N, C-alpha and C positions, 0 to 999 in steps of 0.2 A: 867888247871894247867900242867906244862911238868913234866916228868917222873923223874927229880931229887928231885922235891918236893915230890913225892909219895914214893920215897926210903927213904927219910929224915923222913917222916911222920911215915914210917913202923918202922923205926930204934928206934923211939922214942914213940913206941905203948905203952910201958909200962907205959910212962910219959903222958898218954893221957890227963890227967887232969891238967897237969901242965900249971900254967897260962902264965909263960913267953914265953913258946911255942907258946901258943894259940895267944898270943898278937903278937908276931912276925911274925905269918902266916897271922893274919888279916891285918898287915901292909903292906906286901908284897902283898897280894889280892887288897888292896886298890889302891897301887902304880902301878899295871899291868893294861893294857887295858883289859886283859882277864876277865871274870866274873868268879871267882874261887868260887866253892860251894861246900858243904857236905851234904850228906843227909842219913838218917838212912836205914836199910835194907830194908824197905817197900818203900822208895823213898821219904819220907816226910824230905823237906829241913829243914837242922838244923843250916846250916850256909851259908851266901851268900855274897860275897864282894860288898860291897855297893858303892864303889868309881866309878865303871863303870856305876852303874845306875845314880849317881849325875851328870855325864858328861851330862845328859839330862836334861836341864833345865825344862822342863815341867815336869819331873817326880822326886820330891825331895825325900830324903830318907825317906822309911817307915819302922819304928820299928817293923812292924809287919810281916815283909817278912818272917821271919824265922819261923814263925807261920802257914803259907797258904802251902797249896798242889800245887805242881808245875804245875799240869795241869791248874791250874787259870792263869798261865802266859802266856799258849800257845794261838794261834789263834784257834778257835774253829774248823775250817776243819782239823787242823793238830794234834788233841788231839790224836784220834784212832789210827794213824800212828806211834805217839810217844810212845803210850802206848805198842803198839805191840813191838816196838824195843826193850823197857824197858823190858817187860817180857822175850823176848827171852836172854836178856842179865843175867836177875835175875835168870831165870831157868838154865842157861848153865854157870853163871859165867864169861861168856866172856865180853870183853870190851863193852861198851855201845858207840853207834855213831848215830847221826840221824842229819837231816836237817829239820827244821822247823821255824816257825815265832813267835816270841816273841814279848811281848809288852814293847817296850824300848822308854822313853821320850814320852809317849801317843800314840806311832805310832807302829804297828806290821812290825818289821823287821827280814830278814831272818838272822839265826844264825846258827852255828854248835856247837852241843853240844857232849862231849865225856867225858866218866866216868869210872873208874876201881874200881873192887869191893875191900874191905877190908876184908880179910878172917881171921876169928877168929881162935885160936889153935884149936878150934874142927872142923876147917874146915867149919864153918858156915859163911855167909856174915854177917860182923860185921858193915858196912857200904858203903858208896860208896864216891870217890873223884873224883871232876869233873870240867870241865870247859867249859865256853860257848863262842865262838868267834863270832863278829858281820861281817857277809858275804853278807850283803846286796847289797854293791857297785859290789862284785865278781858276785853274782847272776843276778844283772841288766846287767853287762858286758856281762856274759854268755848269757843272755835272747836276748840282743840286737844282739850278734852274730847268735845266732841261728835263731832270726828274718830274718836279712840280709841274712843268706844262704837260708832261705826259700824263701824270694822275690827274691832271684838269681834265686833259681830252677823254682819258678812260671814263672819268665820272661823267662827262657830258655823255659819252656813247653809251654808258650802262645806266645811267639814270633814269627812271620812269618819268619823271619830272623833265620840264623844258628848263636848259640852263641857257643863258644868253648874256651878250654882252652889247651896250649899245653907247652911243656918244651922249655926252652931257646933255644934249637937247633932246635924246630919245630915239635917235635914228640907228637902224642897223649900219653899221659901216664895213661889215664883212658878213661871210656867209654863217648861217647859224644853223646848224646841223639837227640840233635836237628839235628846234622850232619846225624845221623843215619835215622832220621824222613824224611829229605828232599832227601838225596842220596839214602837211601836203604842199604846202606853199613854196615853191623852188626860189632860189635866191633872186632870181630876175624880177620876183614879184613880191618877196617881203624886204628887199633892200630899202634902204631909206625911212620912210614912214609907211610903206607898203604893208607891212605887218598889221596895221590897224583894221585892214578888211577882213581879217580873219575872227574879229571881234564881233558878237552880236551886235547888230546895229542899236538896240535899245541901251547897250553897256559902254559904247564907244565915248560918250561924253563923260561918263564916270570915269574911265581910264585918262582921258585927255586932261579932266580937272585933276586927278592924283597925280599925273606926271608934272603938269604946271606947277603945283604947288610944291613939289620935291626941288623941282629945277629952281624956283624961286627961294627955296629955304634949304637947298642943299642937305634936306632930311629925307631919311629911308621912307619909301611908302608901301603901303599894303593896299589891294584892292581886290575884292571878288567880282568876276565877270564870268559870262559864258564866252567859251572859246572853241571854235570849230575843231572838231576831232575826226580825223579822216578816216581812221579806222572803224568809227562808229557809223561815220556818214551823218552826225547830228551835232549839236553844240552840247559840249560838257561844260558843268560848272568848275572854276578853276579858281585858285587864289595866287595873285601875282605879288611876290615881295622882292624889293629890290634894295640895294644900296649903293651909294657913291663911292668912286674910288679916286682918293684924293692925292694931288701932286705935293712937291715940297712946299708950296706955298698954302697947302691945305684948301685947295680948290678942287671942285669935283671936275674930272676930265673923262669919265666914262661910268657907266651904270652897269653893275653885275646884279644879275637877278634871277631869280627861279619862279617858274610856274608850276604849281602842284595841281594835278587831276584830282580833285574831291568829290567828283561825280559818284563813284562807286561808295565810298564813305558816307556822303550825303544819303544816298539811297539806303544804305545798311542803318543810317542812324534813323531814317525816316521809316523803315521796316521796324526797327528796334522799338521806336516809339508807337507805331500801329499795334506791334505785338504786345506791348506794355499797356496799351489801352484796351487791346482785347483781354489781356490778362486781368486787367483791373476789372472791365465788365463782367468777366466770368466768376471771377471771385466774388463780385458783389452780388450776381445774380444767383450763385450758389449759395450765399450766406455764409462763406469761409472767411474766418478769420485768420489773420498772419501775426506773428511775433518775430522779433529779431533781439538777439541778445548777445551784444559783444562781450568778451571777456574782460575781466573776471566775473562776469555775471552780477554786476552790481547794479544794473538797469534794465527794464524790458521795453521795446519799443513796439507798441501795438498798432493797429489798425482799428478803425472805429467799430468793426463787427466784434473785432476780438474784446473790445473794451465791453462790448454789450454782451457779450458771452460771460463776461466777468463782473456784470453789474456795475461798471466803471464810469466814472464821469469821462467825457472826452479830453479834459484838461487835467486830468490826475496823473501825478508823477507816480510810476509804479516800480518797484524793486521786488526781489524775489520774496521777501518777507511778507510784502502786501499780497503778493500771488499766492502763498501759502496759505494765508489767513482766510482767502475766500473760498478756497477748496474745502469741499465738506470733510468734517473732522476724521470719519472713519477711514476717508480716502488719501489723507494727506501723506502719511509714510509711504504709501506705495508710490505716490507721485514723486517724492524726493528720491527716492530708489532709482526710479526711472530716468529722472533728470541726471543723476550720478553716473549711472552706468551709460546713458548718451554721451556725456561730455569726458568722462574718465576713460571709459574703454571704446568710445565711438561706437556703441551698441546702437541699433535703429530704436527711435522714441516711438511708441504707438502704445497709446494708453487711453482707456476711458476711466472718466471720473465725474463728480458730480461739483457744481459750485453752488454757493449759498448766497442769497442777498441778505441786504440788512434786515428785511422783515421776514426771513426764513423761508422764502420760495426756493425751489430746488429745480436747477437745469442740468441735464446731462450733457457731457462735452466729450468728443474726441479729439485728442491731440497727437499729431504726427510730427516728426521731425527729425533733425540729425545736427551733429556738431561737424564744423568745417576746419581743416588743418592747413597750416602753412607748409611752406617747403621742408621745414625740419620736423614736420610729423606733430606740431603742438596744435591744439584746439585755439581756434582765435575767434569763433563766435557759434551761437548756437540758434537755429532758425527752425521756424515749422510752422503749422497752420493748426486750428480748431475748428470744429464743426459741432454745431448744435444737433445732438441726436435724441433730442427729449421726445419726440414723436415716434422715433424708431424706436425707442426702449418703451413708450407708451405700448406701441403695436405689438413689442415682443410680449410684453407683460400680457396683452390682451390675447396673443397666439399662444403663450404659456398656459393661460387660465382655459383657453377654449381645447388646449390639447389635455390639460387636466380635467376639464370637464368631459371631453372626450373618453378620456381613459376611465373616468368615474362611470360614465353611461354604458361605456363597453363592460365595463366590470359589473356593472348593474344589470346589463342585458345578458351576461353569461350567467349571473346569479339567478336572474329571472328565468333563464333559459333550463338552469340547473334546478331551481325550485319547481317550473313548470314540469319537468320530467319527474321530479320526486312527488309533484302534485298528482300528476297523473297515475303515477305507480301507487300511490297510497289511496287515492279516490277508487281507482280499480279495485284495490285490496277492499277498501271498506264497503264498497257496493257489491263485491262479490261475496264476501263472506257472510253476510244475512241472507243472501240468496240461495247461497250453499246451504244454509241450515233449514230455510223453509223447502227447499227441494228435497233434502233429506227426510224432513218430517211428512211431506206430502206422499212421498214414496212409501213411507211406513204407515201412513193412514190406508192408503190404497191396497196395501197387503194385509193389514189388520184392524179393520175398522171397527171390529166388535169389542176391542179392548178398550173399555171406556176409560181405564187410568193412562193409556197410551194416548188415546183422543185428546184428552184435557190438556196433556202435557205438550203435546203437538201443537195444539191451539194457542195455548200460551207462549210457545216458542214461536210460533208464526207471528203471532200480535205484536210481540217484543220485538221481532226484526224488522217488521213492517215499521214501527214506530221508529228504530234505528234509521231505515232509509229515510224514512220521512223528516228526521231532524238534519240528515246529512244535507237533503235536499234544502231544506229550510235555511240551514247555515249558508250553504253556498250562496243561494239568493240573498241573504242578509249581507254577506261580504260584498256581494256585486253592488246592492244598493249603497253600502257605506263608501265603496271606492268610487261611484259616481255621484256622489253626494245627493242621493235620492231616498235615503233612510228618513221618515218623517215620525214624528212623536205626536199621540193624542193625549195632552196632559190633563190630568185632573188630580183632584185631591184623595190621596189614598192612605190607608193605615199601613205603616212599614211594616209591623207586627204580621198584618194578613199577608203581605206580599212575601215575607221570610216563610211563613208557615206553607204557604202554597209552595214556594220552590223546595222546601223540604220534603213536602209530600211527592213531590214530581221524581225526586231522586231516592226516595226510600227503598223502592224496590232494588235498584242498582246496588244502594248499602247493605241491604239484607244479604243479597247474593255474595257480596264480598266480604260481610262479616264486619262491617265498619259502624261504629256507632256514632250517633249524631246527636250531639248534646247542644241544648241552648242555655245561656244566661242572660235574661233580660228581665227588668222589673218595671221598666215603663214602655209605652208606646208613643209614637210620634207620628204626625201625618206631614207628607211631603207632596210636593207637586210632581208628578210622574206620569209616564205611559205605564200602566199597571202591567199589562203584558210584556213589555220590553224589560222593564225593572226586573219582573219574575224571571225573564230569559237571562239576565245578568246573573243573578243569585244561583239559578240552575247550573249556569255555565261554570261559576265558581266553584259550586259544591261538587260537579261532575268531576272538575280536575283534581279537588282533593280527594274524592273517592278513588279515583283513578290510581293515584300515586300514593295511596295507603296501603300497608300490608294487611293481610287478615288479622282481625283483632285491633286494629287501630281505631283512631277516633278523630272525628271532626267536630269543633267548638264554633258556635255563632253566638255573637254577642254584639250589644249595640252600646255604642258611645256618644251620648247626647250632649252637644254643646249649644252655645247660645245662638250662634249664626248657622251651625251645619250638625249633620249627625253623620257617624262612621258605623258601617257595618262590618265587623271584625270575622274571618272565617280563618281559623287556626285548625293547623293538623299536625300530627306526628309521622307524617310520609317520609317520602324519598330525598324531600329538601330539593335545593335550587343552587346549581354549580354559579359560582361568581360570574364566570365569564359568559354565562348563558343570561344573567338577570337582565341585561340590556336589550336583549332581543326576545324578552318573554312575550310581550304583547304585539309582536309582529306576526301578520297571518302566515298561515302554513310554515309555522315553526313548532317544532318539539325537541324537548332536551334529547330525546334521543330517536333521531330520524334514520337509524339504519334499518336494514332488511330484518334483522332480528330484534326490533325494538319491542318494549314491553307492553305498550299501551296503544289500544285503538284510537281512532279519530283522525281528523285531518288537520289539527294543528291550528284552527281558525276560532275555537270558542273564546278564548280569553281575548284575542283581537276584537271580535264581536261585542264582547262585554266593554271593553276598554273605550269603544267608539259609542255605544249607547250611554254608557256614564258621562262620557265628555258631552253628548247632545243634552244630557240632562243638567249641563253647569257643574257637574260634579268630576271627581277623579278616581283612579284605581291605581295603587301601589302594592307591592309586594316586597317582603323581606325574608331573609333565609339566613342561618349561620352556617348553611353548606350541605353537602351531599350527606344523607342520612340523618338530618336533624331537623326535620320538619320545615313548614313554611306557614306563613301567615299573609292574607291578602286583605287589604282595608279599601272599602268602597265607601267615599266620602261624598255625601249629598247635601246640597243646600237645603235648609229648612223654610217652611213657609212662614213668613213674619208674624201671621196670626194665629199659627198653630199651636195647639195645647198639649202640653205631655201628659199622659193619662197613665195612672198607676193600675198595673195589670198583673195577673197572674203569670208565672212564666209559661212560656209557650210549651205546651205539651204536644200531645199527638196531634195529627193532621186535622184540622177542623173543618177540611173542605168535604162537602157533601157529594156523595156520588150520583152520578147523573142517573136518574131513573127514567126508564123510556117509558114515554106515553103510550096510550092506545090510540089506533086511528080507525076505530070502527067506523064504517060507512063513508069515510073521507075517500074523495076521489083524487088520485094524485096522477100527473102525466110526467112520466120520466123520459127526458130527451137525452141520448148518449150515443155516439158513434162507435164506441168499443163495446161488442156484444158481450164479453166477459163481465165488463163492469155494469152494463146494463141489466143482464140476468141477475146479478148480486144485488144490485141496488131494489129491483124489483122484489126479489125474495124477501128482503129485509123489509119494505113496506108491507107486504102481503102476510109476512109472519105478524105484524102489529094490528092486521084487521083493516087494512086500507084496501081500496078498490084502485088497481094499478092499470094504467094505459102506457105502453111504450113506444118511443118512435126512435128510428137509427139516423134520422137526418132531419134538418130544418124543413124541408117539403112536405115530409111525413107528419111533422108536428103541424105544420099548416092545416092540413087534411083533417087531422083529428079535432084541432080547434075550430075547424069551420063546421064541423058536424057536431060538436057537443061542448058542454063547459066542464072545470073543474075546480077543485078547492085549493089546490097547490100544484105549481110547476116546480120541477128541477130539471136545470139544463146545464150541458156542456157548453164550453165557450168554443174550443178550437175543434171544429168540424170542417169536414171537406165540403166544398161546395160553397154554401152560406154559413157564416159563424153563427155562434150564439147571441152576440150583439145586436147583428140585423134582424135575426129572428124576433126578439124581445122589442124592438123598435115597432117592427111591424104589427107586434101582438098588440102594444099599446095604443097604436095606431087605429086599429080595429075595436077601440074603447073595451078591451078585455082587461079587467082590473085583477084576475086572479094575482094572488101572492106567488113570487117566483124567487127560488135561489139559484145563484150562479154557482157550478160545481166546476173548478176549472184548476188546472196546473200553472196558469199564469198567476203569480201571486204576488207581483210588486204591487206598492200602492198606486200607481197609474192604472194598473189593471184594475184594480177595485173600484177606484173612480170612474173608470169608463163603464164598468159594470152597472153602477149605481145611475149614471147618467143615462144608459140605456134603457133603464125602466125596471131592474132587478129590485127587489125588496132586501135580500141578505146576499152575502157572499162568502164562501165557503173552500178554502182552498183545498186540493188533493194532496195525498190520499185521504179519504173520506173516511173517519170514523163513525160508524153507524149510529151508535148512542148520541153522539154530539149532533150529527145530521137530523135525526128524529127528534132531538131536544129544539133544534133549531127551527124545524118546520112546525113544531108544535107551538113554540113561543109566536111564532108568525101567524099561526092560524087562530091564537088566543087573540092577538091585536086585531085579527080581522073577524072577530066572533060575530059581529053583527049579521055578516053575511049568510051564514051557515050554508049547509051543503045544498048544491044545486041538483035539481032532478031534471035530468036531461034526456033520460032513457038511455043514456049511454051503458054499453055492458060495463060489468065490473073490471073485466080483465080484457084490455084490448092491446093488440100488438101491432105495430105498422112497421 
């Protein structure tokens, strides 16, 4: 209740019980929003304005309020505080004032209660006149403001940024705790404009200009500066942002701002930029392509290198259809499936495939990538890289080729080793077998040399086995010459019929022994350009092969097929035939159809290989055909015809037309034989002596020099490979001495270059070992006939001289 009401009440104290006055007071209290009340000296309420209480619908008038104690209306937590304030007023007679919570409308609300004591004439407290005002909304507002201020202070204390307030002209009017915490500048230094000293000198003008502009325009401002950071001991890059707080007239009366330390974020951004630059350089240096595909995979974003990998222009738009069209057709399905698995199943994407240029060029690509998911697990993009691996693929192909070559060479080496072992075993067998026969016959001759039938059979066998040994050696030398490319031909025009007849003559003995008939069917002869001895060797080898693989009673047929440009010599037999799987190896050296230990046929398996190479050197070919095992075979030697050659009609080739070599007589002929092998020397001397020659022998070049220095001779035969001085050197010395005696080189060195070397040294004839005496005698005789003008020389030398 106001003071005027109290004065009125005091003025009418003596009319206290006047009902009219009391009724008016109650009406006034009911009309006022303030709760008016009176209480006795002890504080018991004797009147309260119930109008205000009725304004709360949840709390209807209570006629007993005047009979309850006031403490019953207060919040229990506020009773003691209110009682203490009442006691102080009651004891001192001073006015009573207290804030507390009172139950109004069923709820406790904050109220302000005030009262003044009514003093009796005797100076005692007669009662109390009071009023209670509802201040619940005011308290709520104050509480909200306090909470807001508390939150602001907490924000300033907790924030890493600097939060500040300054006046409208930019001065700090109160201590700024966050500024002091960041800069280390105390209030005494940062008050007013002192804060500007913490700005980097080069940035102060920028801050002053921004602040002046904001003051003039009342607009918020933002400026980047370098601000001293006490924790770092250095300036940090910061961003200042501020906005004005306006009064009821809209004018700025203060600035509220925040200073954010962006040093770490800027450094991170710089590091990120540097990392990105390094990554870009690394990607470019490594020639890596990158691609980015946002969902739903409707486009592909490539870098320049990736476009290069796919033969694309830099400005060309690309989608997945275009991408798949560039992939090599055979790789497309595999790539599609890999992309689907990567996107749908989040499997790693790692695949190699080929891309094709519009011109058809191929480039090998390796692509790696993965899909990236959002928080819900759905793919949002598909990214990856591409690498050109064409060079690696080429190296891999080269490596695979080298590995395959190594495998083939290893297999070839293993096969060669196997063939070598087989060859050594075979050649050992083939060399030992005739030696065994010769050794057996020699033993029999020693035991029973008077049995002439035995002697002739022994000699035939020994001679036959010597020829076998000689052929083995000749074949080995031929195959060596062939493999080294040193087999040379002496081409002349020859009669094909004569060569065929000679070859048949050479194998007739073997055919008779095995009871194989050789038939011929030719009506015409033809001339060819050939090395007669080598071509004869071809036909002999083919006939030998046919005879070996024929059963007793079998036959071999030789026929000619003459065409305009070539002639074919056909050798047919009804022998064991050729297996289909062996046909492709038929002409390989050291190859036999039955190369096991229990094989049926002798030989080294090189006869047909030699024949094939000789025919090839003649510009022809040799082929074979067979219907299989047990069904015979046919070999066809095809040779080119001479352009001017005439076909001559002849009788069928019949018996062998080769004349036997008749040994000439050497009566009175002086022969010097030079040989370091005593057995061979003795044998050759006996041969010439048996034909009437006067023979001198020398076991070395030095011994021959001695004989030639003391006498002359009609003929000389000399070995080549002798200890000390060889036959080449000896013959050069002989010719240097102007000794023109015809000489024959007898040697086991039978290569063409050996023959050429012998002629170059001065020999007149060349004859390979082993020596067949009739051939040697014929050779010497022919040589003497060509030297007939010289005649025997009478030197007085003994007819039989041995040195």
